[in-house]
C-alpha positions as CSV (number, residue, x, y, z in Angstrom):
1,M,21.9,-10.3,-32.0
2,P,20.8,-7.0,-32.3
3,D,18.8,-5.7,-35.5
4,P,21.3,-4.2,-38.1
5,A,18.9,-1.7,-38.8
6,Y,19.0,-0.3,-35.1
7,L,22.4,-0.6,-35.2
8,H,22.8,1.7,-37.9
9,E,20.2,4.3,-36.0
10,I,22.6,4.2,-32.8
11,E,25.8,4.6,-35.4
12,K,24.1,7.7,-37.1
13,D,23.2,9.4,-33.6
14,V,26.6,9.0,-32.3
15,K,28.3,10.2,-35.4
16,Q,26.4,13.0,-35.3
17,T,27.1,13.9,-31.6
18,V,30.7,12.9,-32.4
19,K,30.7,15.8,-35.2
20,G,29.2,18.0,-32.5
21,Y,32.4,17.7,-30.2
22,I,34.4,18.1,-32.9
23,K,33.2,21.4,-34.4
24,D,33.4,23.0,-30.9
25,I,36.9,21.2,-30.2
26,K,37.7,23.6,-34.0
27,K,36.2,26.3,-32.5
28,E,38.7,26.9,-29.5
29,F,41.8,25.0,-31.0
30,T,43.2,26.1,-34.6
31,D,45.9,23.8,-34.6
32,I,45.0,19.9,-33.9
33,P,45.1,16.7,-35.4
34,S,42.7,15.2,-37.9
35,I,39.8,13.7,-36.6
36,V,37.9,11.0,-38.2
37,F,34.8,9.0,-36.5
38,K,34.7,5.5,-37.5
39,A,32.2,2.8,-36.1
40,E,32.5,-0.7,-36.4
41,P,30.4,-3.4,-34.8
42,G,31.7,-6.4,-33.0
43,D,34.4,-7.0,-29.7
44,A,36.1,-4.1,-29.0
45,S,39.3,-5.2,-27.7
46,K,40.1,-7.8,-30.5
47,I,39.5,-5.2,-33.3
48,L,41.4,-2.9,-31.7
49,E,44.2,-5.7,-30.9
50,D,43.9,-6.4,-34.7
51,K,44.5,-3.0,-35.8
52,V,47.2,-2.4,-33.4
53,E,49.2,-5.5,-34.9
54,K,48.4,-4.8,-38.5
55,G,50.5,-1.0,-37.4
56,V,46.9,1.1,-38.2
57,Y,47.1,2.7,-34.3
58,D,50.0,3.6,-32.1
59,M,47.8,4.2,-28.9
60,V,44.3,4.1,-27.8
61,M,42.4,6.1,-25.3
62,I,39.2,5.5,-23.8
63,Q,36.8,7.2,-21.6
64,G,37.1,6.8,-17.4
65,S,34.1,6.4,-14.6
66,S,30.6,7.6,-15.3
67,E,29.3,8.5,-11.9
68,Q,27.7,5.5,-11.9
69,E,31.0,3.4,-11.9
70,S,34.5,3.2,-12.0
71,W,36.4,2.4,-15.3
72,F,38.1,-0.3,-13.5
73,Q,34.9,-2.5,-13.2
74,K,34.0,-2.1,-16.6
75,P,34.8,-5.4,-18.6
76,V,35.1,-3.9,-21.9
77,A,37.4,-1.4,-20.5
78,M,39.4,-3.7,-18.8
79,D,39.7,-6.1,-21.6
80,I,41.2,-3.5,-23.9
81,V,43.3,-2.4,-21.3
82,R,44.7,-6.0,-20.6
83,N,44.7,-6.9,-24.2
84,V,45.5,-4.3,-27.0
85,P,49.0,-4.3,-27.3
86,C,50.1,-0.5,-27.5
87,P,50.0,2.3,-24.5
88,V,46.4,2.4,-23.3
89,F,45.5,6.2,-22.3
90,I,42.2,6.5,-19.6
91,V,41.0,9.6,-19.0
92,E,38.0,10.7,-16.3
93,P,34.9,12.2,-18.4
94,D,35.5,16.5,-17.8
95,T,39.1,16.0,-16.7
96,R,40.7,19.4,-16.8
97,Y,43.6,19.3,-19.1
98,Q,46.9,20.2,-17.2
99,P,50.7,18.9,-18.5
100,F,52.4,16.2,-17.3
101,K,55.1,17.7,-14.9
102,K,55.0,14.8,-12.8
103,I,54.7,11.5,-13.6
104,V,54.5,8.2,-11.0
105,Y,55.8,4.8,-12.7
106,A,54.9,1.5,-10.7
107,T,57.8,-0.4,-11.3
108,D,58.8,-3.7,-10.1
109,Y,62.8,-2.9,-11.0
110,K,63.2,-5.6,-13.8
111,E,65.0,-5.0,-17.0
112,E,61.8,-4.3,-19.1
113,D,61.0,-1.6,-16.8
114,V,64.1,0.1,-18.5
115,S,62.6,0.0,-22.2
116,T,59.2,1.6,-20.8
117,L,60.7,4.1,-19.0
118,K,62.6,4.8,-22.4
119,R,59.4,5.1,-24.1
120,L,57.6,6.7,-21.8
121,T,60.4,10.1,-21.9
122,R,60.2,10.0,-25.4
123,L,56.2,10.3,-25.4
124,A,56.5,12.7,-22.3
125,K,59.9,14.5,-23.7
126,P,57.4,18.1,-24.9
127,F,56.7,18.4,-20.8
128,R,59.8,17.4,-19.5
129,P,58.5,15.6,-16.5
130,A,59.9,14.9,-13.1
131,I,59.6,10.7,-13.1
132,L,59.4,9.0,-10.2
133,T,60.0,5.5,-9.9
134,L,58.0,3.8,-7.3
135,H,58.3,0.6,-5.9
136,I,56.4,-0.9,-3.4
137,T,57.9,-3.8,-0.8
138,D,58.1,-5.4,2.4
139,D,61.4,-6.7,1.8
140,E,63.7,-4.6,4.3
141,Q,66.5,-5.8,2.6
142,F,65.9,-5.0,-1.1
143,R,65.1,-1.2,-0.3
144,K,69.0,-1.0,1.4
145,R,70.4,-2.9,-2.0
146,L,68.8,-0.1,-3.9
147,L,70.0,2.6,-2.2
148,M,73.2,1.1,-1.5
149,E,74.4,0.3,-5.2
150,G,73.2,3.8,-6.6
151,F,69.8,2.2,-8.9
152,D,68.6,5.9,-9.4
153,S,71.7,7.0,-10.9
154,M,71.8,3.7,-12.9
155,I,68.4,4.2,-13.7
156,R,69.3,7.6,-15.3
157,E,71.7,6.8,-17.5
158,K,70.2,3.4,-19.2
159,V,67.0,5.6,-19.6
160,G,68.8,8.5,-20.5
161,Y,67.2,10.9,-18.9
162,E,67.9,13.3,-15.9
163,N,64.9,13.9,-14.8
164,V,64.2,10.5,-13.1
165,S,63.8,9.5,-9.3
166,V,63.7,6.1,-7.8
167,K,61.7,5.7,-3.9
168,V,60.7,2.7,-2.6
169,L,58.1,2.4,0.1
170,E,58.0,-0.4,2.8
171,V,54.0,-2.0,2.9
172,K,52.6,-0.9,6.2
173,D,51.0,-3.4,8.3
174,D,47.3,-2.2,7.9
175,M,48.0,-0.9,4.2
176,D,48.3,-3.2,1.1
177,E,50.5,-2.1,-2.3
178,A,47.7,-0.5,-4.2
179,E,46.8,1.7,-1.2
180,S,50.5,2.5,-0.6
181,F,51.3,3.3,-4.0
182,A,48.0,5.6,-4.7
183,N,48.5,7.4,-1.4
184,Q,52.2,8.2,-2.4
185,A,51.0,9.3,-5.8
186,K,48.4,11.7,-4.2
187,S,51.5,13.2,-2.2
188,E,53.8,13.6,-5.3
189,K,50.7,15.6,-6.6
190,A,51.2,13.4,-9.7
191,N,49.7,14.6,-12.9
192,L,49.8,10.8,-14.3
193,I,50.3,7.0,-13.1
194,V,52.1,4.9,-15.4
195,V,51.9,1.6,-15.1
196,L,53.4,-1.6,-17.1
197,K,51.0,-4.4,-17.8
198,E,53.1,-7.1,-17.7
199,N,54.3,-6.2,-13.9
200,R,51.4,-8.6,-13.8
201,N,51.2,-9.6,-10.1
202,F,51.2,-5.6,-8.7
203,F,49.0,-4.3,-12.0
204,E,46.4,-6.9,-11.0
205,R,46.2,-5.9,-7.3
206,L,46.5,-1.8,-8.2
207,F,43.4,-2.3,-10.1
208,K,41.7,-4.6,-8.2
209,S,41.9,-1.9,-5.1
210,S,38.9,0.2,-4.4
211,F,41.1,2.6,-2.7
212,T,43.3,3.4,-5.9
213,A,39.8,3.0,-7.9
214,E,38.7,5.9,-5.5
215,L,41.5,8.0,-6.0
216,V,41.3,7.8,-9.6
217,K,38.1,9.0,-9.5
218,Q,38.5,12.0,-7.1
219,T,41.2,13.4,-8.5
220,Q,40.6,12.6,-11.9
221,L,44.0,11.6,-12.4
222,P,44.8,10.2,-15.5
223,V,46.1,6.5,-16.1
224,L,48.5,4.9,-19.0
225,V,49.0,1.4,-19.1
226,F,52.1,0.4,-20.9
227,H,52.4,-3.2,-22.8
228,Q,55.7,-4.8,-22.9
229,A,57.4,-4.1,-26.1
230,K,57.8,-7.4,-28.3
C-alpha cells in the first residue's frame, strides 16, 4: 500500500493544478456552476458507484485518451463506464466545444431504448439536436419490417420529440457492426455518440473495436454512455 504521506503530497499537487484550471475557467466564463475539488483514496469505480446510488452525483465525466492509449484500453475508465449507474460522459483531451447538433444513438430497438431516448432528449434539449437512432443488422427482413411498420413515427410519438430519425444498416461482408456504426457516425458528422450499456452485445463489440477507438481519437468525438433506469 502506498505511503499515506506520499499520497497526501500527490493530493496537494493535484489540488493546486485543479485550482489553476478553475481560475483560468473563471477568467474566460462568468456564469459557471460551482466547481469543488475533492480527493478520495480507493477504487474510483466503487466510490462513484456508491455516491451515485446515494444520490450524491447524477452524472460522471471522465477524460478520454492520452496520446499513448485510448480510454477504451484503460481498465479504470471502463470499470467506471460499466459499473457506475448514471450517465458517463467521456470527452477527449483538448476537445474544442461544439453544440450537440447531431447525435447518433446506437439502438437494438428494445423497449428500454425509448426511456433512454427520453432521457437523452431532456439532457440535450437546449441544443435542439437531430437524433439519429442507428441499428446495425445482418437481417434484411428486420430492416424491411421496421420500414413497413413506420417505426420512425412510433419512436417520435413515444419519445415525444420530433427531430428523431431511424436508420437500419446492413452489415457488409467485410465489415463488423462496430465498424459500420463508426463509419456512419462519421458520415453523419455527428457531434456525439450515445450508447446504452444494457445493449450489452453491441456495447462490448463497439468498445473492443480498434476502428471505433481510432475514430473517436481522431475526431475527438465525445461518447455518452447511459445505464438503463432502475
